[in-house]
C-alpha positions as CSV (number, residue, x, y, z in Angstrom):
1,M,0.0,0.0,0.0
2,D,1.4,3.4,-1.0
3,V,0.7,6.0,1.6
4,T,1.0,9.5,0.2
5,F,1.1,12.5,2.4
6,S,-2.1,14.0,0.7
7,S,-4.0,10.7,1.3
8,F,-2.8,10.6,4.9
9,L,-4.0,14.1,5.6
10,V,-7.4,13.2,4.2
11,Q,-7.6,10.1,6.4
12,I,-6.7,11.9,9.7
13,T,-9.3,14.6,9.0
14,S,-12.0,12.0,8.4
15,N,-11.0,9.4,10.9
16,P,-10.7,10.8,14.5
17,L,-9.2,7.5,15.8
18,L,-6.4,7.7,13.3
19,L,-5.8,11.3,14.3
20,V,-5.5,10.3,18.0
21,T,-3.2,7.4,17.1
22,T,-1.0,9.7,15.0
23,L,-0.8,12.3,17.9
24,L,0.1,9.5,20.4
25,T,2.7,8.1,18.0
26,L,4.3,11.5,17.6
27,G,4.1,12.0,21.3
28,V,6.0,8.8,21.9
29,I,8.7,9.8,19.3
30,M,9.1,13.2,21.1
31,V,9.4,11.5,24.5
32,N,12.0,9.2,23.0
33,G,13.9,12.3,21.7
34,W,14.1,13.9,25.1
35,T,14.7,10.7,27.2
36,D,16.8,8.4,25.0
37,A,18.8,11.0,23.0
38,P,20.5,12.4,26.1
39,N,22.3,9.0,26.5
40,A,23.9,9.6,23.1
41,I,25.5,12.9,24.2
42,A,26.0,12.2,27.9
43,T,29.7,11.4,27.5
44,C,30.8,14.4,25.4
45,V,29.0,16.7,27.8
46,S,30.4,15.0,31.0
47,T,34.0,15.3,29.6
48,R,33.3,19.0,28.8
49,S,34.2,18.5,25.2
50,I,31.0,20.4,24.2
51,T,28.4,22.4,26.2
52,A,25.1,20.7,27.0
53,R,23.2,23.2,24.9
54,N,25.4,22.7,21.9
55,A,25.4,18.9,22.4
56,I,21.6,18.8,22.5
57,F,21.4,20.9,19.3
58,M,23.9,18.6,17.6
59,A,22.0,15.5,18.7
60,A,18.8,16.9,17.3
61,V,20.4,17.5,13.9
62,F,22.1,14.0,13.8
63,N,19.0,12.3,15.1
64,F,17.2,13.8,12.0
65,F,19.8,12.5,9.6
66,G,20.0,9.1,11.3
67,V,16.2,8.5,10.9
68,F,16.2,9.7,7.3
69,I,19.4,8.2,5.9
70,M,19.3,4.8,7.6
71,T,15.6,4.2,6.7
72,M,16.4,5.1,3.1
73,I,19.2,2.5,3.1
74,N,17.7,-0.3,5.3
75,S,14.3,-0.4,7.0
76,N,14.7,-3.9,8.5
77,V,14.2,-2.7,12.1
78,A,10.9,-1.1,11.2
79,Q,9.7,-4.3,9.6
80,T,10.7,-6.4,12.7
81,I,8.7,-4.1,15.0
82,Y,5.7,-4.1,12.7
83,N,5.6,-7.9,12.4
84,M,6.2,-8.5,16.1
85,V,2.5,-8.5,17.1
86,D,-0.7,-9.4,15.4
87,F,-3.4,-6.7,15.6
88,G,-5.7,-8.6,13.2
89,G,-9.4,-9.1,13.7
90,N,-11.6,-6.1,14.3
91,S,-9.6,-3.1,12.9
92,R,-11.4,-0.5,15.1
93,E,-10.7,-2.5,18.3
94,A,-7.1,-3.1,17.2
95,L,-6.6,0.7,16.6
96,V,-8.0,1.4,20.1
97,A,-5.7,-1.2,21.6
98,L,-2.7,0.4,19.7
99,C,-3.7,3.8,21.2
100,A,-3.7,2.3,24.6
101,A,-0.2,0.8,24.1
102,L,1.2,4.2,23.0
103,F,-0.4,5.9,26.0
104,A,1.2,3.3,28.3
105,I,4.6,4.0,26.7
106,V,4.4,7.7,27.2
107,T,3.3,7.2,30.9
108,W,6.2,4.8,31.6
109,A,8.8,6.9,29.8
110,T,7.7,10.2,31.5
111,A,7.9,8.6,34.9
112,A,11.4,7.3,34.3
113,W,12.5,10.7,32.9
114,W,11.1,12.5,36.0
115,F,13.4,10.4,38.3
116,G,16.3,10.7,35.9
117,I,16.6,7.0,35.2
118,P,17.6,6.1,31.6
119,T,15.0,3.6,30.7
120,S,14.7,2.1,27.3
121,E,11.9,3.4,25.1
122,S,12.6,0.6,22.7
123,H,11.7,-2.0,25.2
124,A,8.8,0.1,26.5
125,L,7.5,0.2,23.0
126,I,7.8,-3.6,22.5
127,A,6.3,-4.4,25.9
128,G,3.4,-1.9,25.4
129,I,2.3,-3.1,22.0
130,S,2.7,-6.7,23.1
131,G,0.5,-6.2,26.2
132,A,-2.1,-4.5,24.0
133,A,-2.0,-7.4,21.5
134,I,-2.5,-9.9,24.3
135,A,-5.5,-7.9,25.6
136,L,-6.9,-7.7,22.0
137,H,-6.7,-11.5,21.5
138,N,-7.3,-12.5,25.1
139,G,-4.1,-14.7,24.9
140,L,-0.7,-15.1,23.4
141,S,-1.9,-15.8,19.9
142,G,-1.3,-12.1,19.1
143,I,2.5,-12.4,19.7
144,N,4.8,-13.4,16.9
145,I,7.4,-15.5,18.7
146,A,9.9,-15.6,15.8
147,E,10.1,-11.8,15.8
148,W,10.3,-11.7,19.6
149,V,13.4,-13.9,19.4
150,K,15.1,-11.0,17.6
151,V,14.3,-8.8,20.6
152,I,16.0,-11.3,23.0
153,Y,19.0,-11.4,20.7
154,G,19.0,-7.6,20.8
155,L,18.8,-7.5,24.6
156,V,21.9,-9.8,24.8
157,L,23.7,-7.9,22.1
158,S,23.1,-4.5,23.6
159,T,24.2,-5.6,27.1
160,F,27.1,-7.9,26.6
161,M,28.5,-6.6,23.3
162,G,28.2,-3.0,24.6
163,F,30.2,-3.9,27.7
164,G,32.7,-5.9,25.8
165,M,33.2,-3.4,23.0
166,G,33.6,-0.6,25.5
167,W,36.4,-2.6,27.2
168,I,38.2,-3.5,24.0
169,V,38.0,0.0,22.3
170,V,39.3,1.8,25.4
171,K,42.2,-0.6,25.7
172,L,43.0,-0.3,22.0
173,T,42.8,3.5,22.3
174,E,45.2,3.5,25.3
175,F,47.6,1.3,23.4
176,I,47.6,3.5,20.2
177,F,48.1,6.8,22.1
178,R,50.4,5.5,24.9
179,G,53.3,7.6,23.6
180,F,51.4,10.9,23.5
181,S,51.4,13.5,26.2
182,R,48.3,14.1,28.3
183,R,47.9,17.6,26.8
184,T,48.1,16.4,23.3
185,T,45.6,13.6,23.8
186,N,43.1,16.0,25.5
187,I,43.2,18.2,22.4
188,I,42.8,15.3,20.1
189,F,40.0,13.7,22.0
190,Q,38.1,16.8,22.7
191,N,37.4,17.1,19.0
192,A,37.1,13.3,18.6
193,Q,34.5,13.3,21.4
194,V,32.3,15.7,19.5
195,A,32.5,13.6,16.4
196,S,31.8,10.4,18.2
197,G,28.9,12.0,20.0
198,A,27.4,13.0,16.7
199,A,27.9,9.5,15.4
200,M,26.1,8.1,18.4
201,A,23.2,10.5,17.9
202,F,23.0,9.5,14.3
203,M,22.7,5.8,15.2
204,H,20.2,6.6,17.9
205,G,18.0,8.1,15.2
206,A,18.7,5.2,12.9
207,Q,17.6,2.6,15.4
208,D,14.8,4.2,17.4
209,G,13.3,6.2,14.5
210,Q,12.6,3.0,12.6
211,K,10.9,1.4,15.5
212,F,8.3,4.1,15.8
213,M,7.8,4.4,12.1
214,G,6.9,0.7,12.1
215,V,4.2,1.5,14.7
216,F,3.1,4.6,12.6
217,M,2.6,2.4,9.6
218,L,0.6,-0.2,11.7
219,G,-1.8,2.6,12.8
220,I,-2.4,3.7,9.2
221,F,-3.0,0.2,7.9
222,L,-5.4,-0.6,10.8
223,A,-7.3,2.7,10.1
224,N,-7.8,1.4,6.5
225,G,-8.9,-2.0,7.7
226,Q,-5.7,-3.7,6.4
227,A,-4.4,-5.6,9.4
228,G,-2.9,-8.3,7.1
229,V,-0.2,-6.2,5.5
230,T,3.2,-7.8,6.0
231,N,5.5,-5.8,3.7
232,F,5.6,-2.1,3.2
233,Q,7.7,0.8,2.1
234,I,8.1,3.7,4.5
235,P,7.2,6.9,2.7
236,V,9.7,9.7,2.6
237,W,7.3,12.2,4.2
238,M,7.0,10.0,7.2
239,M,10.8,9.9,7.6
240,F,10.8,13.7,7.6
241,V,8.0,14.0,10.1
242,C,9.4,11.4,12.5
243,S,13.0,12.8,12.3
244,I,11.8,16.4,12.9
245,I,9.7,15.3,15.9
246,M,12.5,13.3,17.4
247,G,14.9,16.2,16.9
248,L,12.4,18.6,18.6
249,G,12.1,16.2,21.5
250,T,15.9,16.2,21.8
251,S,16.1,20.0,21.7
252,I,13.9,20.0,24.8
253,G,16.7,18.4,26.6
254,G,17.3,15.7,29.2
255,Y,19.7,17.1,31.7
256,K,18.8,14.7,34.5
257,I,19.6,11.7,32.3
258,I,22.9,13.3,31.0
259,K,23.9,13.7,34.6
260,S,23.0,10.1,35.6
261,V,24.7,8.5,32.6
262,G,27.6,10.8,31.9
263,M,28.6,11.9,35.4
264,D,27.1,9.8,38.2
265,M,27.6,6.3,36.8
266,C,31.3,6.7,35.9
267,R,33.7,9.7,35.7
268,L,35.3,9.6,32.3
269,E,38.2,11.3,30.7
270,K,37.9,12.5,27.1
271,Y,39.6,9.4,25.5
272,Q,37.3,7.2,27.6
273,G,34.2,9.1,26.5
274,F,35.3,8.7,22.9
275,S,35.9,5.0,23.4
276,A,32.4,4.5,24.9
277,D,30.8,6.4,22.0
278,M,32.6,4.5,19.3
279,A,31.9,1.1,21.0
280,A,28.2,1.9,21.3
281,T,28.0,3.3,17.7
282,T,29.6,0.1,16.3
283,C,27.1,-2.1,18.2
284,L,24.1,0.0,16.9
285,L,25.4,-0.1,13.3
286,I,25.7,-3.8,13.4
287,S,22.3,-4.3,14.8
288,S,20.6,-1.8,12.5
289,V,22.0,-3.5,9.4
290,S,21.0,-6.9,10.7
291,G,17.4,-5.7,11.5
292,I,17.8,-6.5,15.2
293,P,16.0,-3.9,17.4
294,V,18.3,-3.1,20.3
295,S,18.1,-0.5,23.0
296,T,20.3,2.5,22.5
297,T,20.1,3.1,26.3
298,H,21.4,-0.4,27.1
299,T,24.1,-0.2,24.5
300,K,25.5,3.2,25.6
301,T,25.3,2.6,29.3
302,T,26.9,-0.8,29.1
303,A,29.6,0.6,26.9
304,I,30.4,3.2,29.6
305,M,30.5,0.4,32.2
306,G,32.9,-1.5,30.0
307,V,35.2,1.5,29.6
308,G,35.1,2.3,33.4
309,A,35.7,-1.4,34.3
310,A,38.7,-1.5,32.0
311,K,40.4,1.0,34.3
312,R,39.3,-0.6,37.5
313,I,36.0,-2.2,38.7
314,T,35.5,0.4,41.4
315,S,35.5,3.2,38.8
316,V,31.8,2.3,38.1
317,N,29.0,3.4,40.5
318,W,27.5,-0.1,40.7
319,G,24.8,1.2,43.0
320,L,23.4,3.4,40.3
321,V,24.0,0.6,37.8
322,S,21.8,-1.7,39.9
323,E,19.0,0.9,39.8
324,M,19.2,1.1,36.0
325,V,19.2,-2.7,35.7
326,W,16.1,-3.0,37.8
327,T,14.4,-0.4,35.7
328,W,15.4,-2.3,32.6
329,I,14.1,-5.6,34.1
330,L,10.8,-4.1,35.1
331,T,10.2,-2.3,31.8
332,F,9.0,-5.5,30.0
333,P,6.5,-6.7,32.6
334,G,5.6,-3.1,33.9
335,C,4.9,-1.5,30.5
336,G,3.4,-4.7,29.2
337,V,0.9,-4.8,32.1
338,I,0.1,-1.1,31.6
339,G,-0.4,-1.7,27.9
340,Y,-2.7,-4.7,28.6
341,L,-4.8,-2.8,31.2
342,M,-5.0,0.4,29.1
343,A,-6.1,-1.7,26.1
344,K,-8.8,-3.4,28.1
345,L,-10.0,0.0,29.5
346,F,-9.9,1.8,26.2
347,M,-11.7,-1.0,24.3
348,N,-14.5,-0.9,27.0
349,L,-14.7,2.9,26.9
350,F,-14.5,3.4,23.1
């Protein structure tokens, strides 16, 4: 199905439920921009390579390019998210359930942001729509296990590969620059940190932007009574809209999360911040090309842990790490239950 911008505008003006779904989807994208994007720039801000204000602006710009360019090249992540659940059956009820899932995601993400805890909007999205699909079908028949396996792979990849890559990259960086003076390396890595922060922001947009566009397309198909669509092409206008909204969310800022990830969890020098960024960027690139939806939050924070642990284990604030891990663990059941309950409530009300 070819979704043109003009036909989409006609649909949202004639279908109030699609309008609500669109607004909630854009709301989730904006929340992702101000809660997940700060993870991308936390290290370059904490090492004082760039000011927080300039870093947020830089992240907004590169989020935009990440969403747009990577989706043009490869939309595998969006396809995975789209096919993860089955919203077949009554299209109107399915659209109401999807609205409930998006509402649950915004609620969960805003609460985590308020407490300054870097939760994963990716996993909140997956859990929320899964809970809504279970509510819609009154069972697990709405879950595509084959696609969910990719999520489990992504969870392992973002956690263990992020940590391992962080450890390896920082050790390699230390080896390459062992003969340089501290003053020289500070100058080199101050600029390199800005570049690696931009690369990290780009990959955040590449990963997370696709996830939400998959949900966006699902809402449009349900509004047209076409729950059975399995393959689709993301229209260019949607790439622009989603990337602009994500960039806008990033520009709002996320100073609490920048402080938690970039300062409180582990004190980093400039070369360490660069190493964490490059390790996380590499992991995200591999997963994006492979079509595996991973959490940018998990990837970046575990990369920082790996960099800190490479110096000494006590360099990492494991108390804060345990709080983050518990939040990650609770995201799936917590957001899934909220999505389920909201879907049941919304379907009874509407």
